[in-house]
C-alpha positions in Angstrom: 18.1 -4.3 11.3 15.1 -2.9 13.2 13.2 -4.8 15.8 10.2 -5.0 13.4 12.2 -6.9 10.8 11.4 -10.6 10.4 8.5 -12.9 9.9 5.3 -12.5 11.8 2.2 -14.8 12.2 -0.6 -12.4 12.4 -4.4 -12.4 13.1 -6.8 -9.6 12.2 -10.1 -9.7 14.2 -12.6 -8.9 11.5 -16.4 -9.1 11.3 -15.9 -12.1 9.0 -14.0 -13.9 11.8 -10.3 -14.2 12.5 -8.2 -13.6 9.3 -4.7 -15.3 9.5 -1.8 -14.0 7.6 2.0 -14.1 7.6 3.8 -10.8 7.2 7.5 -10.6 6.3 9.3 -7.2 6.9 12.6 -5.9 5.8 13.1 -2.3 6.8 15.5 0.2 5.3 15.6 3.6 6.9 12.1 5.2 6.8 10.7 2.6 4.4 10.2 -1.2 4.3 9.3 -3.9 1.9 8.0 -7.4 2.3 5.3 -9.9 1.6 1.9 -10.8 3.1 0.3 -14.2 2.6 -2.8 -15.8 3.8 -6.0 -17.5 2.6 -6.4 -15.0 -0.2 -2.9 -15.6 -1.6 0.4 -13.8 -1.4 1.4 -10.3 -2.5 4.4 -7.9 -2.2 3.8 -4.9 0.0 5.7 -2.1 1.5 5.3 1.3 3.1 6.7 3.7 5.6 8.7 2.9 8.7 9.1 5.0 11.8 11.3 3.2 14.4 9.4 0.0 15.3 6.2 1.2 13.6 5.3 0.3 10.0 2.4 1.5 7.9 1.1 0.2 4.5 -1.9 0.0 2.2 -3.0 -3.4 1.0 -5.5 -4.3 -1.7 -8.2 -7.0 -1.1 -10.7 -8.4 -3.5 -12.8 -10.8 -1.4 -15.6 -10.3 -0.3 -15.3 -7.0 -2.2 -12.5 -4.8 -3.7 -11.2 -2.5 -1.0 -7.9 -0.8 0.1 -6.9 -1.6 3.7 -5.0 1.0 5.6 -2.7 -0.9 8.0 -0.3 0.1 10.9 1.6 -2.1 13.3 4.2 -1.6 16.0 6.7 -4.2 17.2 7.6 -4.7 20.8 10.0 -7.6 21.3 8.4 -10.6 19.7 4.9 -9.1 19.7 3.3 -7.0 16.9 0.1 -5.0 17.5 -1.8 -2.6 15.3 -4.9 -1.9 13.3 -6.3 -2.6 9.9 -8.6 0.2 8.6 -11.3 -1.0 6.2 -12.9 2.3 5.1 -16.6 2.6 6.0 -16.4 -0.8 7.8 -14.2 0.6 10.5 -10.9 -0.5 12.0 -10.0 -3.9 13.3 -7.2 -5.0 15.7 -4.2 -6.8 14.3 -1.9 -8.9 16.5 1.1 -11.0 15.7 4.0 -13.0 17.1 7.5 -13.3 15.6 8.4 -16.6 13.9 11.8 -15.7 12.5 
């Protein structure tokens, strides 16, 4: 089990205000799978893993359809990263471990 595995309460600082979500991560070598849930619902996600850093792409539909390009690194019980929203720029992601 990698240090990034577990459940995380996360916040993305976006132009639409703080977006809260819960991220669950289960890594396996250089990949990981899990779920993300928040105000927009829940979905299965996954991507690449490199040590304590995970990367993934996530679809959103509100306020408009868009693919988010996400990356986060665990350090103890803290998760930090970015969410790229195409032409809208990149926004900071932060999280704390909950399990």
